[in-house]
N, C-alpha and C positions, 0 to 999 in steps of 0.2 A: 437425429436426437442423440445417437451414441457418441458423436463428435463433441457434443455439448456436455456430456456426462462428467468427464474429468474436470473440466473448467468449473462446472456447477459445484461438484464435490469440493474442489479446492477452495472456492469462495465460501461455502458453508463451513468448511473446516477452519479456515482462517478467522472467520467471524465468530465461531462458537467455541473454538478449542479452549480458550481461557475460561469461559463460563462453565463449560462441562468439566474441565479439570478441577476448578474450584469446588464445584458441586460434589464431585467424587471425593476430593481430598477431605472435605468436611464430614463425610459420611463413612470413610474407611479408617481402619486401624493403623494402616501403614502407607507410606508413599508408594510402595510397590503394588499394593492392592489397588490404590487409586489409579495408578498407571495402567494396570490390567483392565480396570473398569472403563477407562477412557478409550483404550485401544479397542476393546470389544464393542463399545458404543459406536465408534467410527467405522469399524468393520461391518457392523450391522447396517449402518447408514449407507455404506457403499453398496452393499448387497440389495438394499431396499430403496435405492434412489428414486424409483418410480413411485413409491408411496410417500416420499418426503414432500411436504407442502412447500410452496414457494415463499421467498422473502423471510421476514422475521419469524414467521410461524415455523420455519425449519428448526430454529433454535429451540423453540418450545417442544417440538416433536422430539428433538434430541434429548431434552430433559426427560421425556417419557421413556425413551429407549434406555437412557442411563439408569433411570429408576428401576426398570425391569432387569437390567444387567446387575445392578446392586442386589436386588432381591435374589437372583440366581446365585450370586456370589455368596450371599449370607447363608442361603440354604446349603450350598456346598461346604461352607465353613462349619455349619452345624453338623453335617454328616461326617466331616473329617474329625471333629471333636468327639462325636459319639463313637466313632471307630477307635479313636485313641483311648477313650475311657474303657471300651470293651477290651482292648488289648491289655491295658493296665490291669484290669480285673483278671484276665486270663493268666497274665504273668504272675500276679499275686497268688492266684490259685496254685500255679505250678510251684512257686517257691515260698508259699505261705507258711510251711512247717519249719522253715529255717529261722533261727533267731536273728540272723543278720540278713534277712531277705531284702531289706531296703538297700543294703550295701550291694548285694548280689544283683538286684535289678539295675542299679546304677552302673555296675560293672558290665552287665550284659548289654545295656544300651550303648555304653562306650565302645565295647568290642564290636557291636553291630555296626556302629558308625565308621569303624576303621576298615570294614570289608570293602572290596571293590564294588562299584555301582551295580554291576551285573549280578553279583552274588546277593546283594541287598534286595534287588528287584525280585529275583527268583524266590528268595526266602519270604519276602513280604507277600508275594502273590499266593503262596501256600498258607502262611500263618494268618495274614490279615484278611485277604480276600477269599480264602477258602477254595481256591481253584485247584483242580486236579491237573495231572500232566498234560492231558489232551487240551484242556482249556487254556493252560499256559502256552502250549505250543501254538494254538490258534492266535492267542493275543500277541505273541512275540514273533509270529511268522517263522517258527522253527518246526522241525519234526519232533514227534513225541519222544523218540529215542534221544535226540540232542538235548531235550529238556531233562530227561531222566539222567543222562550223564552229567550235565551241568549242575543239576540239583544235587546229585550225589557229591560232586566235588565241592559245591558251595557249602553243603552241610559239614563236610569234612574240614574245610578251612575254618568254618565258624566254631566247630567243636574244638579244634586245635587251639584257636585263638582264645576260646573261653578257658581251656585248660591252662594255657600260658598265663592268663590273667588271674588264675587261682579260683575260678568259679567252678564249683562241682556240678557235673552234668549227670543226671540220672536217666534211666530208660523212660521215665514218665515225662521228661522235659523235652521230648522231640517236638520240632516245630511243624506239627501236623494237627489240623483241627480234629478233635476226637470223633466227630460224626462223619468224617470223610477220609477214609484211609487211601493212601496212594498205592 
């Protein structure tokens, strides 16, 4: 049976790829999202080959899998948008007293995007995800001390970049969730 598995998957893939791709493309906001949905659908199909029905029913089964993948994708997108709204609100609270806060928020976002990927990831894990050093260490496979040092350096680079961009930084604007001190 294991010898037939790759051949069966290839046959189902060739027969249903176009239909599943069209299904995903009509329901996603971007071609990249559709490609992700199609890839995940066929990855699930490979893992669950034993559950896949034979013949044309396999395509129908794949539609069901794609539907579930799309639902998961949409839930994830809603969560990402909610986190973005929360972060926007937090940033507005931090810089809300400034008459040019909109300009500062745009400048902060621009400066943040210029940071190295590792710095952005560390600062995001603290500010957006609310993780402490030990949790970050576990997530990144580093020691707590390495995280402490890297986070200190990332904050310094971010602060210097903000200063160079003319964004005023106050003691209240540290990238630490108020309820979880590091």
